[in-house]
C-alpha positions as CSV (number, residue, x, y, z in Angstrom):
1,M,-11.7,-28.2,8.0
2,T,-12.5,-26.2,11.1
3,E,-9.9,-27.9,13.3
4,Q,-7.2,-27.4,10.7
5,L,-7.6,-23.7,10.0
6,S,-6.1,-20.9,12.2
7,P,-8.4,-18.7,14.2
8,L,-7.5,-15.8,11.9
9,A,-8.5,-17.8,8.8
10,L,-11.8,-18.8,10.4
11,Q,-12.6,-15.2,11.3
12,A,-11.7,-13.9,7.9
13,L,-13.8,-16.6,6.2
14,A,-16.8,-15.5,8.3
15,V,-16.3,-11.9,7.3
16,V,-15.9,-12.7,3.5
17,K,-19.0,-14.9,3.6
18,E,-20.9,-12.1,5.3
19,S,-19.9,-9.7,2.6
20,G,-21.5,-12.0,0.1
21,A,-24.9,-10.8,1.3
22,I,-24.2,-7.4,-0.3
23,I,-23.6,-9.0,-3.7
24,G,-26.7,-11.2,-3.3
25,A,-28.9,-8.3,-2.3
26,N,-27.7,-6.1,-5.1
27,H,-27.6,-8.7,-7.9
28,A,-31.2,-8.4,-9.0
29,H,-31.4,-4.6,-8.8
30,P,-30.3,-1.8,-11.2
31,H,-26.7,-0.8,-10.8
32,T,-25.0,2.5,-10.7
33,I,-22.2,1.8,-13.2
34,R,-19.1,3.9,-13.8
35,H,-16.4,3.3,-16.4
36,K,-12.8,3.2,-15.2
37,G,-11.7,2.5,-18.7
38,R,-13.2,1.8,-22.1
39,I,-14.7,-1.5,-21.0
40,D,-13.6,-1.6,-17.3
41,L,-16.5,-1.1,-15.0
42,V,-17.1,-0.4,-11.3
43,T,-20.5,-0.5,-9.6
44,E,-21.8,0.7,-6.2
45,T,-21.5,-2.9,-5.1
46,D,-17.8,-3.0,-5.6
47,I,-17.4,0.1,-3.4
48,A,-19.8,-1.3,-0.7
49,V,-18.2,-4.7,-0.5
50,E,-14.7,-3.3,-0.3
51,A,-15.6,-0.8,2.4
52,F,-17.2,-3.6,4.5
53,L,-14.2,-5.9,4.1
54,K,-11.7,-3.2,5.0
55,E,-13.6,-2.2,8.1
56,R,-14.1,-5.7,9.4
57,L,-10.7,-7.2,8.4
58,A,-8.8,-4.3,10.0
59,T,-10.0,-5.5,13.4
60,L,-8.6,-9.0,12.8
61,A,-5.1,-7.9,12.0
62,P,-4.5,-4.3,13.1
63,Q,-0.9,-4.4,11.9
64,A,-1.9,-5.2,8.3
65,G,-2.2,-2.7,5.5
66,F,-4.5,-3.0,2.5
67,L,-4.2,-3.4,-1.3
68,A,-7.8,-3.2,-2.5
69,E,-8.9,-2.7,-6.1
70,E,-11.2,0.3,-5.7
71,S,-9.0,2.3,-3.3
72,A,-5.4,1.4,-4.3
73,E,-3.4,4.3,-5.4
74,D,-0.7,2.1,-6.8
75,L,0.4,-1.6,-6.8
76,S,2.9,-1.4,-4.0
77,L,2.5,-4.4,-1.8
78,P,3.1,-4.0,2.0
79,D,4.9,-7.0,3.5
80,T,1.8,-7.6,5.7
81,C,-1.5,-6.7,4.1
82,W,-4.9,-7.8,3.0
83,I,-5.2,-8.1,-0.8
84,I,-8.9,-7.5,-1.9
85,D,-10.9,-7.7,-5.0
86,P,-14.4,-7.0,-3.8
87,V,-16.2,-8.0,-7.0
88,D,-14.1,-9.9,-9.5
89,G,-16.2,-10.3,-12.6
90,T,-17.8,-6.8,-12.3
91,T,-18.9,-6.9,-16.0
92,N,-20.6,-10.3,-15.4
93,F,-22.3,-8.7,-12.3
94,A,-23.4,-5.7,-14.3
95,H,-25.0,-8.0,-16.9
96,G,-26.7,-10.3,-14.4
97,L,-24.3,-13.2,-14.8
98,P,-23.7,-15.1,-11.6
99,L,-19.9,-15.6,-12.3
100,T,-18.9,-13.1,-9.7
101,V,-16.6,-13.6,-6.7
102,T,-15.0,-11.8,-3.9
103,S,-11.2,-12.5,-3.5
104,V,-9.4,-11.9,-0.2
105,A,-5.8,-12.9,0.5
106,Y,-3.6,-12.3,3.6
107,R,0.0,-11.5,3.0
108,L,2.2,-12.0,6.1
109,N,5.9,-11.0,6.1
110,G,6.0,-11.1,2.3
111,E,4.2,-14.4,1.8
112,I,0.6,-15.2,1.0
113,V,-0.6,-17.4,3.8
114,L,-4.4,-17.3,3.4
115,G,-6.7,-17.1,0.4
116,I,-10.5,-17.0,0.2
117,V,-12.6,-16.9,-3.0
118,N,-16.3,-16.6,-2.3
119,A,-18.9,-17.0,-5.1
120,P,-22.1,-16.1,-3.2
121,L,-24.4,-16.3,-6.3
122,L,-23.1,-19.8,-6.9
123,R,-23.2,-20.7,-3.2
124,E,-19.5,-21.8,-3.3
125,C,-16.7,-20.6,-1.0
126,F,-13.1,-21.7,-1.4
127,I,-10.4,-21.3,1.2
128,A,-6.7,-22.2,1.5
129,E,-4.2,-21.7,4.2
130,K,-0.4,-22.0,3.7
131,G,0.7,-25.6,4.4
132,K,-2.8,-26.8,5.4
133,G,-4.6,-27.5,2.2
134,A,-7.6,-26.1,0.3
135,W,-11.4,-26.6,0.6
136,R,-14.6,-25.8,-1.2
137,N,-17.6,-25.5,1.1
138,G,-15.7,-27.4,3.8
139,E,-14.7,-30.3,1.6
140,S,-11.0,-30.9,0.7
141,I,-10.2,-30.2,-3.0
142,S,-7.3,-31.0,-5.3
143,V,-6.3,-30.2,-8.8
144,S,-7.2,-32.6,-11.7
145,S,-5.2,-35.6,-12.7
146,V,-5.5,-34.9,-16.5
147,T,-2.1,-35.4,-18.3
148,A,-3.1,-35.2,-22.0
149,C,-4.0,-32.0,-23.8
150,E,-6.8,-33.7,-25.7
151,N,-8.5,-34.4,-22.4
152,A,-7.9,-30.9,-20.9
153,L,-10.3,-28.1,-20.3
154,V,-8.3,-24.9,-20.2
155,A,-9.5,-21.4,-19.0
156,T,-8.1,-18.1,-20.0
157,G,-9.0,-14.4,-19.9
158,F,-8.7,-11.3,-22.0
159,P,-7.2,-8.0,-20.9
160,Y,-9.2,-4.8,-20.9
161,E,-6.9,-3.4,-23.6
162,I,-7.6,-6.4,-25.9
163,A,-8.4,-4.1,-28.8
164,S,-4.7,-3.2,-29.1
165,R,-3.5,-6.8,-28.5
166,V,-6.0,-9.0,-30.3
167,D,-3.6,-10.5,-32.7
168,E,-1.1,-11.4,-29.9
169,I,-3.9,-12.9,-27.7
170,L,-5.3,-15.0,-30.6
171,E,-1.8,-16.2,-31.6
172,R,-1.1,-17.4,-28.0
173,M,-4.5,-19.1,-27.9
174,R,-4.2,-20.8,-31.3
175,P,-2.2,-23.9,-30.1
176,V,-4.4,-24.3,-27.0
177,L,-7.6,-24.2,-29.1
178,S,-6.2,-26.7,-31.6
179,S,-4.8,-29.2,-29.0
180,C,-7.1,-29.2,-26.0
181,Q,-10.6,-30.5,-25.4
182,G,-11.9,-27.0,-24.9
183,V,-11.2,-23.4,-23.8
184,R,-13.4,-21.4,-21.5
185,R,-13.4,-17.7,-20.6
186,C,-15.4,-16.9,-17.4
187,G,-14.5,-13.3,-17.0
188,A,-13.2,-13.6,-13.4
189,A,-9.6,-14.7,-12.8
190,A,-10.2,-15.6,-9.2
191,L,-13.0,-17.9,-10.1
192,D,-10.9,-19.5,-12.9
193,L,-8.2,-20.2,-10.3
194,A,-10.6,-21.6,-7.8
195,W,-12.1,-23.9,-10.4
196,T,-8.5,-24.9,-11.4
197,A,-7.8,-25.7,-7.8
198,C,-10.9,-28.0,-7.5
199,G,-10.2,-29.8,-10.9
200,R,-12.9,-28.3,-13.0
201,F,-10.3,-26.7,-15.2
202,D,-7.0,-28.4,-15.8
203,A,-5.1,-25.1,-16.4
204,F,-5.6,-21.4,-16.5
205,Y,-3.5,-18.6,-18.0
206,E,-3.9,-14.8,-18.3
207,D,-1.8,-11.7,-18.3
208,E,-2.4,-8.0,-17.6
209,L,-3.7,-9.0,-14.2
210,K,-3.4,-7.2,-10.8
211,P,-2.4,-8.7,-7.5
212,W,-6.0,-8.8,-6.2
213,D,-7.0,-10.9,-9.2
214,M,-4.5,-13.6,-8.4
215,A,-3.3,-13.7,-4.8
216,A,-6.1,-15.8,-3.2
217,G,-6.6,-18.1,-6.2
218,A,-2.9,-18.8,-6.6
219,L,-2.7,-20.1,-3.0
220,L,-5.8,-22.2,-3.6
221,V,-4.0,-23.9,-6.6
222,T,-0.8,-24.6,-4.8
223,E,-2.4,-25.9,-1.7
224,A,-4.6,-28.1,-3.9
225,G,-1.4,-29.7,-5.3
226,G,-1.0,-27.6,-8.4
227,S,1.8,-25.5,-9.9
228,I,1.9,-21.7,-10.7
229,S,4.3,-19.4,-12.5
230,N,4.4,-16.3,-14.5
231,L,3.4,-16.8,-18.2
232,D,7.1,-16.8,-19.2
233,G,7.9,-19.6,-16.8
234,S,9.6,-17.4,-14.2
235,P,8.6,-17.8,-10.5
236,F,5.2,-16.4,-9.8
237,D,5.4,-12.9,-8.3
238,L,1.9,-11.4,-8.3
239,R,2.9,-8.7,-10.7
240,W,1.4,-9.2,-14.1
241,S,0.5,-12.7,-15.2
242,I,-0.2,-16.3,-14.1
243,L,-0.1,-19.8,-15.5
244,A,-1.7,-22.3,-13.1
245,G,-2.7,-26.0,-13.4
246,N,-1.9,-29.5,-12.3
247,K,1.8,-30.1,-12.6
248,A,1.5,-31.9,-16.0
249,M,-0.8,-29.4,-17.6
250,H,1.1,-26.4,-16.2
251,E,4.2,-27.7,-18.1
252,L,2.3,-28.6,-21.3
253,I,0.3,-25.4,-21.6
254,G,3.4,-23.4,-20.7
255,K,5.2,-24.8,-23.7
256,M,2.3,-24.0,-25.9
257,I,1.8,-20.4,-25.0
258,R,5.5,-19.6,-25.1
């Protein structure tokens, strides 16, 4: 892997891995938890990891801006920027579940060219660079080869505003539940996408997401040979939703949920 990745990718990978120590150190301790919404949480760890990443990544690409979850004032995307979710799966983290990742993507001239998803509590780190492939802990990864729904394990997620959309969400899930081998909900979209990229999940879909939830994981999936789009089948644009999977399951699940 080392010889294939650019110097910037290797430097960013080292920074993201280093930030994982903050999550590891804080995982077993009581958390200062603040509510951003009815069930949307932020902890002191979210703030600390984001501050660390912004400080260190700024030295790697001084020309780049930032779109980071805890400091973003809006969702405007600079053409060249780092897109950061310091702790994806904050609710998991607050409850002591290890399904928590840091997601970092680099957008250059309007295109995502680097994606890193680090799961420090699981000791897994995923990286993809545009046109070069995708890896987990240094080993090349690819999407699954499953082509039949009855053999497919599909991941999804629920929006924070699920109370007002529960009927719609369940109606969309109904054909997936009845046709596929299983449906999982991990509570961290970036992890779902990383696990789709390495073939653990055959497809993943969710809406009401933000760019920092999807940017790195979307590149992992495409560089691992998969397909991505918005839920309605339109070209993926980082704005609201994602459907990802191997090419066959991307098409089949897309037809089901539409």
